[in-house]
Structures are given as structure tokens and as C-alpha cells.
TITIDO-275464 format. One record per residue (C-alpha): z, y, x; residue number from 0. Coordinates in nm, 3 decimals. Last residue first. Layout:
N
+---------+---------+---------+-----+
|      zz |      yy |      xx |   k |
+---------+---------+---------+-----+
|       Z |       Y |       X | NUM |
...
+---------+---------+---------+-----+
END
This chain:
311
+---------+---------+---------+-----+
|      zz |      yy |      xx |   k |
+---------+---------+---------+-----+
| -12.497 |   8.567 |  13.034 | 310 |
| -12.501 |   8.388 |  13.321 | 309 |
| -12.317 |   8.096 |  13.157 | 308 |
| -12.574 |   7.982 |  12.882 | 307 |
| -12.834 |   8.042 |  13.096 | 306 |
| -12.690 |   7.791 |  13.272 | 305 |
| -12.663 |   7.534 |  13.008 | 304 |
| -12.955 |   7.590 |  12.873 | 303 |
| -13.068 |   7.486 |  13.194 | 302 |
| -12.848 |   7.208 |  13.192 | 301 |
| -12.990 |   7.092 |  12.829 | 300 |
| -13.318 |   7.074 |  12.997 | 299 |
| -13.247 |   6.839 |  13.260 | 298 |
| -13.106 |   6.606 |  13.055 | 297 |
| -13.390 |   6.608 |  12.786 | 296 |
| -13.591 |   6.555 |  13.069 | 295 |
| -13.366 |   6.253 |  13.204 | 294 |
| -13.376 |   6.096 |  12.915 | 293 |
| -13.755 |   6.141 |  12.895 | 292 |
| -13.777 |   5.969 |  13.229 | 291 |
| -13.513 |   5.676 |  13.099 | 290 |
| -13.737 |   5.609 |  12.792 | 289 |
| -14.076 |   5.571 |  12.996 | 288 |
| -13.914 |   5.361 |  13.239 | 287 |
| -13.790 |   5.166 |  12.918 | 286 |
| -14.120 |   5.127 |  12.784 | 285 |
| -14.291 |   5.036 |  13.054 | 284 |
| -14.048 |   4.709 |  13.119 | 283 |
| -14.044 |   4.648 |  12.784 | 282 |
| -14.455 |   4.653 |  12.804 | 281 |
| -14.421 |   4.433 |  13.116 | 280 |
| -14.166 |   4.149 |  13.031 | 279 |
| -14.421 |   4.091 |  12.698 | 278 |
| -14.752 |   4.073 |  12.998 | 277 |
| -14.524 |   3.830 |  13.175 | 276 |
| -14.420 |   3.588 |  12.854 | 275 |
| -14.776 |   3.682 |  12.759 | 274 |
| -14.859 |   3.510 |  13.135 | 273 |
| -14.656 |   3.257 |  13.169 | 272 |
| -14.727 |   3.107 |  12.783 | 271 |
| -15.098 |   3.131 |  12.899 | 270 |
| -15.029 |   2.949 |  13.277 | 269 |
| -14.777 |   2.698 |  13.021 | 268 |
| -15.107 |   2.633 |  12.828 | 267 |
| -15.336 |   2.576 |  13.125 | 266 |
| -15.101 |   2.387 |  13.246 | 265 |
| -15.088 |   2.107 |  12.959 | 264 |
| -15.464 |   2.130 |  12.932 | 263 |
| -15.504 |   2.003 |  13.312 | 262 |
| -15.300 |   1.751 |  13.237 | 261 |
| -15.499 |   1.652 |  12.922 | 260 |
| -15.741 |   1.666 |  13.171 | 259 |
| -15.620 |   1.452 |  13.403 | 258 |
| -15.427 |   1.219 |  13.119 | 257 |
| -15.859 |   1.126 |  12.986 | 256 |
| -15.978 |   1.082 |  13.351 | 255 |
| -15.703 |   0.844 |  13.424 | 254 |
| -15.794 |   0.644 |  13.114 | 253 |
| -16.167 |   0.657 |  13.190 | 252 |
| -16.175 |   0.249 |  13.175 | 251 |
| -16.555 |   0.158 |  13.142 | 250 |
| -16.670 |  -0.048 |  12.896 | 249 |
| -17.075 |  -0.187 |  12.895 | 248 |
| -17.229 |  -0.377 |  12.606 | 247 |
| -17.563 |  -0.547 |  12.617 | 246 |
| -17.752 |  -0.679 |  12.306 | 245 |
| -18.010 |  -0.936 |  12.291 | 244 |
| -18.259 |  -1.036 |  12.074 | 243 |
| -18.510 |  -1.093 |  12.378 | 242 |
| -18.755 |  -0.811 |  12.215 | 241 |
| -18.472 |  -0.637 |  12.090 | 240 |
| -18.256 |  -0.570 |  12.417 | 239 |
| -18.047 |  -0.288 |  12.243 | 238 |
| -17.800 |  -0.133 |  12.487 | 237 |
| -17.442 |  -0.051 |  12.348 | 236 |
| -17.222 |   0.200 |  12.576 | 235 |
| -16.913 |   0.199 |  12.532 | 234 |
| -16.595 |   0.459 |  12.677 | 233 |
| -16.281 |   0.358 |  12.715 | 232 |
| -15.898 |   0.547 |  12.671 | 231 |
| -15.547 |   0.313 |  12.711 | 230 |
| -15.217 |   0.272 |  12.644 | 229 |
| -15.066 |  -0.013 |  12.741 | 228 |
| -14.846 |  -0.215 |  12.460 | 227 |
| -14.837 |  -0.542 |  12.656 | 226 |
| -15.125 |  -0.663 |  12.294 | 225 |
| -15.296 |  -0.312 |  12.446 | 224 |
| -15.322 |  -0.002 |  12.315 | 223 |
| -15.653 |   0.174 |  12.261 | 222 |
| -15.783 |   0.511 |  12.234 | 221 |
| -16.225 |   0.573 |  12.240 | 220 |
| -16.267 |   0.807 |  12.478 | 219 |
| -16.671 |   0.800 |  12.418 | 218 |
| -16.837 |   0.624 |  12.162 | 217 |
| -17.203 |   0.515 |  12.327 | 216 |
| -17.467 |   0.396 |  12.086 | 215 |
| -17.558 |   0.645 |  11.900 | 214 |
| -17.848 |   0.817 |  12.117 | 213 |
| -17.954 |   0.423 |  12.091 | 212 |
| -18.099 |   0.461 |  11.782 | 211 |
| -18.104 |   0.124 |  11.594 | 210 |
| -17.897 |   0.315 |  11.270 | 209 |
| -17.689 |  -0.021 |  11.222 | 208 |
| -17.565 |   0.020 |  11.560 | 207 |
| -17.402 |   0.303 |  11.487 | 206 |
| -17.317 |   0.176 |  11.109 | 205 |
| -17.140 |  -0.105 |  11.286 | 204 |
| -16.948 |   0.103 |  11.590 | 203 |
| -16.834 |   0.347 |  11.314 | 202 |
| -16.732 |   0.061 |  11.060 | 201 |
| -16.593 |  -0.103 |  11.354 | 200 |
| -16.375 |   0.190 |  11.461 | 199 |
| -16.239 |   0.313 |  11.113 | 198 |
| -16.160 |  -0.025 |  11.053 | 197 |
| -15.910 |  -0.094 |  11.353 | 196 |
| -15.780 |   0.206 |  11.303 | 195 |
| -15.656 |   0.085 |  11.042 | 194 |
| -15.553 |  -0.216 |  11.131 | 193 |
| -15.403 |  -0.132 |  11.457 | 192 |
| -15.460 |  -0.410 |  11.720 | 191 |
| -15.805 |  -0.321 |  11.827 | 190 |
| -15.948 |  -0.535 |  12.040 | 189 |
| -15.889 |  -0.911 |  11.927 | 188 |
| -15.961 |  -0.823 |  11.569 | 187 |
| -16.241 |  -0.603 |  11.681 | 186 |
| -16.390 |  -0.841 |  11.903 | 185 |
| -16.371 |  -1.211 |  11.656 | 184 |
| -16.681 |  -1.155 |  11.490 | 183 |
| -16.860 |  -0.979 |  11.805 | 182 |
| -16.863 |  -1.253 |  12.101 | 181 |
| -16.623 |  -1.520 |  12.223 | 180 |
| -16.410 |  -1.325 |  12.304 | 179 |
| -16.055 |  -1.497 |  12.427 | 178 |
| -16.186 |  -1.630 |  12.752 | 177 |
| -15.961 |  -1.385 |  12.959 | 176 |
| -15.691 |  -1.317 |  12.801 | 175 |
| -15.698 |  -0.948 |  12.613 | 174 |
| -15.622 |  -0.599 |  12.809 | 173 |
| -15.942 |  -0.441 |  12.733 | 172 |
| -16.019 |  -0.333 |  13.046 | 171 |
| -15.973 |  -0.721 |  13.136 | 170 |
| -16.193 |  -0.834 |  12.951 | 169 |
| -16.492 |  -0.710 |  13.020 | 168 |
| -16.375 |  -0.661 |  13.413 | 167 |
| -16.403 |  -1.031 |  13.384 | 166 |
| -16.763 |  -1.098 |  13.309 | 165 |
| -16.909 |  -1.176 |  13.001 | 164 |
| -17.262 |  -1.359 |  12.893 | 163 |
| -17.368 |  -1.532 |  12.608 | 162 |
| -17.100 |  -1.363 |  12.353 | 161 |
| -17.275 |  -1.416 |  12.027 | 160 |
| -17.325 |  -1.200 |  11.754 | 159 |
| -17.578 |  -1.381 |  11.601 | 158 |
| -17.905 |  -1.240 |  11.573 | 157 |
| -17.813 |  -0.969 |  11.845 | 156 |
| -17.720 |  -1.243 |  12.053 | 155 |
| -17.442 |  -1.055 |  12.279 | 154 |
| -17.425 |  -0.971 |  12.688 | 153 |
| -17.086 |  -0.836 |  12.803 | 152 |
| -17.022 |  -0.606 |  13.066 | 151 |
| -16.742 |  -0.451 |  13.209 | 150 |
| -16.749 |  -0.128 |  13.484 | 149 |
| -16.562 |  -0.153 |  13.795 | 148 |
| -16.870 |  -0.376 |  13.941 | 147 |
| -16.722 |  -0.695 |  14.149 | 146 |
| -16.847 |  -0.982 |  13.872 | 145 |
| -17.165 |  -0.841 |  13.806 | 144 |
| -17.264 |  -0.697 |  14.100 | 143 |
| -17.188 |  -1.046 |  14.266 | 142 |
| -17.363 |  -1.243 |  13.991 | 141 |
| -17.679 |  -0.978 |  14.055 | 140 |
| -17.722 |  -1.056 |  14.466 | 139 |
| -17.650 |  -1.459 |  14.421 | 138 |
| -17.914 |  -1.430 |  14.053 | 137 |
| -18.145 |  -1.253 |  14.364 | 136 |
| -18.046 |  -1.511 |  14.560 | 135 |
| -18.143 |  -1.759 |  14.350 | 134 |
| -18.471 |  -1.616 |  14.201 | 133 |
| -18.625 |  -1.597 |  14.576 | 132 |
| -18.529 |  -1.935 |  14.632 | 131 |
| -18.686 |  -2.040 |  14.306 | 130 |
| -19.018 |  -1.868 |  14.449 | 129 |
| -19.035 |  -2.006 |  14.776 | 128 |
| -18.984 |  -2.360 |  14.573 | 127 |
| -19.274 |  -2.279 |  14.361 | 126 |
| -19.478 |  -2.166 |  14.681 | 125 |
| -19.396 |  -2.509 |  14.818 | 124 |
| -19.459 |  -2.712 |  14.531 | 123 |
| -19.713 |  -2.931 |  14.656 | 122 |
| -19.759 |  -3.173 |  14.438 | 121 |
| -19.859 |  -3.566 |  14.429 | 120 |
| -19.872 |  -3.784 |  14.116 | 119 |
| -19.835 |  -4.125 |  14.072 | 118 |
| -19.971 |  -4.484 |  14.071 | 117 |
| -19.786 |  -4.800 |  14.160 | 116 |
| -20.010 |  -5.137 |  14.108 | 115 |
| -19.950 |  -5.511 |  14.110 | 114 |
| -19.537 |  -5.536 |  14.028 | 113 |
| -19.515 |  -5.870 |  13.911 | 112 |
| -19.423 |  -5.974 |  13.567 | 111 |
| -19.760 |  -6.103 |  13.444 | 110 |
| -19.887 |  -5.795 |  13.519 | 109 |
| -19.662 |  -5.517 |  13.619 | 108 |
| -19.759 |  -5.181 |  13.734 | 107 |
| -19.536 |  -4.906 |  13.904 | 106 |
| -19.460 |  -4.549 |  13.872 | 105 |
| -19.426 |  -4.291 |  14.155 | 104 |
| -19.360 |  -3.946 |  14.146 | 103 |
| -19.399 |  -3.729 |  14.507 | 102 |
| -19.287 |  -3.379 |  14.501 | 101 |
| -19.394 |  -3.175 |  14.750 | 100 |
| -19.253 |  -2.915 |  14.992 |  99 |
| -19.481 |  -2.817 |  15.300 |  98 |
| -19.466 |  -2.802 |  15.690 |  97 |
| -19.824 |  -2.731 |  15.819 |  96 |
| -19.915 |  -2.905 |  16.129 |  95 |
| -20.319 |  -2.926 |  16.040 |  94 |
| -20.282 |  -3.290 |  15.967 |  93 |
| -19.996 |  -3.177 |  15.747 |  92 |
| -19.628 |  -3.209 |  15.779 |  91 |
| -19.428 |  -3.367 |  15.463 |  90 |
| -19.118 |  -3.275 |  15.268 |  89 |
| -18.983 |  -3.409 |  14.998 |  88 |
| -18.895 |  -3.341 |  14.613 |  87 |
| -18.857 |  -3.716 |  14.487 |  86 |
| -18.947 |  -3.871 |  14.174 |  85 |
| -18.940 |  -4.257 |  14.139 |  84 |
| -19.011 |  -4.544 |  13.903 |  83 |
| -18.838 |  -4.899 |  14.025 |  82 |
| -19.065 |  -5.242 |  14.016 |  81 |
| -18.864 |  -5.403 |  14.193 |  80 |
| -19.118 |  -5.507 |  14.486 |  79 |
| -19.386 |  -5.193 |  14.524 |  78 |
| -19.166 |  -4.938 |  14.389 |  77 |
| -18.841 |  -5.058 |  14.586 |  76 |
| -19.061 |  -5.026 |  14.892 |  75 |
| -19.203 |  -4.703 |  14.806 |  74 |
| -18.897 |  -4.580 |  14.685 |  73 |
| -18.733 |  -4.679 |  15.042 |  72 |
| -19.041 |  -4.564 |  15.237 |  71 |
| -18.970 |  -4.199 |  15.073 |  70 |
| -18.626 |  -4.130 |  15.177 |  69 |
| -18.674 |  -4.255 |  15.514 |  68 |
| -18.961 |  -4.012 |  15.526 |  67 |
| -18.784 |  -3.709 |  15.379 |  66 |
| -18.502 |  -3.766 |  15.624 |  65 |
| -18.680 |  -3.628 |  15.876 |  64 |
| -19.088 |  -3.515 |  15.827 |  63 |
| -19.324 |  -3.673 |  15.597 |  62 |
| -19.702 |  -3.767 |  15.693 |  61 |
| -19.597 |  -4.114 |  15.849 |  60 |
| -19.592 |  -4.210 |  15.486 |  59 |
| -19.942 |  -4.205 |  15.459 |  58 |
| -20.011 |  -4.320 |  15.774 |  57 |
| -19.761 |  -4.614 |  15.636 |  56 |
| -19.936 |  -4.631 |  15.283 |  55 |
| -20.322 |  -4.641 |  15.475 |  54 |
| -20.526 |  -4.365 |  15.418 |  53 |
| -20.920 |  -4.319 |  15.490 |  52 |
| -21.054 |  -3.964 |  15.607 |  51 |
| -21.364 |  -3.908 |  15.511 |  50 |
| -21.285 |  -3.596 |  15.280 |  49 |
| -21.161 |  -3.468 |  15.593 |  48 |
| -20.753 |  -3.380 |  15.616 |  47 |
| -20.533 |  -3.081 |  15.480 |  46 |
| -20.230 |  -3.334 |  15.324 |  45 |
| -20.289 |  -3.102 |  15.030 |  44 |
| -20.662 |  -3.061 |  15.011 |  43 |
| -20.651 |  -3.462 |  15.044 |  42 |
| -20.350 |  -3.471 |  14.801 |  41 |
| -20.648 |  -3.308 |  14.565 |  40 |
| -20.934 |  -3.525 |  14.602 |  39 |
| -20.742 |  -3.811 |  14.494 |  38 |
| -20.585 |  -4.048 |  14.662 |  37 |
| -20.644 |  -4.417 |  14.649 |  36 |
| -20.377 |  -4.694 |  14.930 |  35 |
| -20.489 |  -5.020 |  14.963 |  34 |
| -20.357 |  -5.345 |  15.026 |  33 |
| -20.600 |  -5.502 |  14.771 |  32 |
| -20.332 |  -5.658 |  14.533 |  31 |
| -20.052 |  -5.382 |  14.554 |  30 |
| -20.330 |  -5.126 |  14.546 |  29 |
| -20.108 |  -4.788 |  14.576 |  28 |
| -20.289 |  -4.515 |  14.382 |  27 |
| -20.250 |  -4.139 |  14.431 |  26 |
| -20.313 |  -3.852 |  14.215 |  25 |
| -20.307 |  -3.471 |  14.246 |  24 |
| -20.123 |  -3.183 |  14.194 |  23 |
| -20.219 |  -2.792 |  14.366 |  22 |
| -20.122 |  -2.655 |  13.955 |  21 |
| -20.469 |  -2.499 |  14.025 |  20 |
| -20.630 |  -2.747 |  14.193 |  19 |
| -20.525 |  -2.984 |  14.008 |  18 |
| -20.607 |  -2.842 |  13.676 |  17 |
| -20.972 |  -2.718 |  13.859 |  16 |
| -21.007 |  -3.119 |  13.902 |  15 |
| -20.940 |  -3.229 |  13.585 |  14 |
| -21.166 |  -2.982 |  13.426 |  13 |
| -21.408 |  -3.098 |  13.674 |  12 |
| -21.344 |  -3.485 |  13.589 |  11 |
| -21.377 |  -3.404 |  13.199 |  10 |
| -21.677 |  -3.227 |  13.260 |   9 |
| -21.811 |  -3.540 |  13.426 |   8 |
| -21.747 |  -3.758 |  13.164 |   7 |
| -21.847 |  -3.559 |  12.861 |   6 |
| -22.172 |  -3.541 |  13.086 |   5 |
| -22.206 |  -3.937 |  13.091 |   4 |
| -22.121 |  -3.958 |  12.774 |   3 |
| -22.398 |  -3.742 |  12.645 |   2 |
| -22.668 |  -3.918 |  12.931 |   1 |
| -22.533 |  -4.293 |  12.718 |   0 |
+---------+---------+---------+-----+
END
């Protein structure tokens, strides 16, 4: 008997500890005796003393604004019609603190009639704060994701399926939105030239298969879109094996490549001009040297003629 009591006590202590950590307690409405019972954790959530004797109408008064109407309707429907409920609501504690709570109720029937309604009561204020913060971060990330000038895609490493894909990823490659579903149709959709497709596919898959992140960057890859537009793109893959994910980025570097090509052409033209000028200078100098030599020869000839005439 003592052992049973010890086990019951231990189970109760474990249950109380679990409830305290999760900030969840239990409650029961005894319809036959018109009585409301709370567990210790429900008292703590409402911030009332242990000697507080809750009644249904007093418990409902803790709820604020539209929450009071919702819980009133839910309790009436549960006690009269046997309809369970699960609601996220707001209460104002005895100390004036506003809390987000979750209240669940389940009717108990005897001979076809509701005799009790029991349920759980949980303080979800911190959970909601965390959820709200995560939602804000997700909105920020989605905004960055949608408006970044770089294309992003996230694929499952095990299946190659695309789980996330922003519009820029498909726009940069010049393919229809929604046409890329993963690695399975990527090469066929993006690289229309079958010869180059096989070449780049082998190169990319070999680099990915190596598992070496330093090899997973492919710069200045030429592509021709289905509309005939010629582009250069640079793509980078970032493996996240612990989450079975491969993050892929793509950037349109066509402008930079065209500017580099234009610069190289200008340099080649300048080089040719310099060579032409050097050739011209050589010809001009040689011609000048020839004229000087000719003048010297004429002067020598005139001098000889003068000497002969003097004789």
C-alpha cells in the first residue's frame, strides 16, 4: 500500500513538474454539482492565491474583449450540446498581466447527457512571441529572397527535388516560371544545345559528386535562352548535407562579360594602332635618312664640279 502511495506521489510530482515546464494545467466543470476545479498550474497562470475558489462565471471574467464571448459560447456549447472546443484566447490575470492562453475542453457523457467538461489550460504567451518573431524574420527573408538580383533555389540532395525557387532563378535562365522542378529537368530546360548540355552536365555533376565545395562554382557559363538571347551566368552550389539540402545561386554576368570583351577589343585595336604607328615611324625615319644621304651626295658632286671648273 505504501509503495502504491509512493508511486502515486511520484507520478503527481512528475505531472506537476511537466505542467510547470510546459505552463499547462487542467480544469474540470462538474455540471451535476455546479463546481469548477483547477490544478495548481492553472492557479499559477491566473496569478491567484491557492485559497481562491473558482466559479465558472468568475473564471470567464478573466478573459478580455472578444475572448470572453468566445469562451462563453464554447463552454455553453460544451455543457449543453456536448461540443468540444480548442481556442486560443487572451486573459487578464489577477495581477493585471495580459496573457495568451490555449483552452481545450472535452465533454463527458453519462446516459447520453453531459455531466462534466474537462480540459487543459496553457500559457502560450512566450510561444506566440517566438512565433511572431519567426514570422517577422520569415517575412524579411522572403522579401530578400523575392527581390534579390540573384536567383536562389533549394533542392533536396537525396531526390534533387526543388523545394524553394525564387522568380529570379528562372528569369535569369530565361525559362518559364514553374518549369524548373529540380535537378531532373534542369539541364534539359536550361541548356538547349544538346552537345553543350552533356558537356556542362558532366562537369557540374562531377564537381557536385566530389563533395568539394570549392569545385561547386561555375563562372561565365554561356547560355542561349529559348528566345535566342545570349547570356553569361555564374552559379554557385552550397551543400548542407546535415539537412539534406543543396542551395543553388545564379547570377547574370552578361554585362560584365560584354564590358570585358569590349575592353579586350579596345586593347587589341590600340595595340594594332601602336604597331601601325611604329611601322610608319620606321618608314618615315628611313625616308628622312635617305633624303639626307641624297643631299650629301649632291653636295659632294657640286663640290667636285666646282673644283673641275676652277682648273
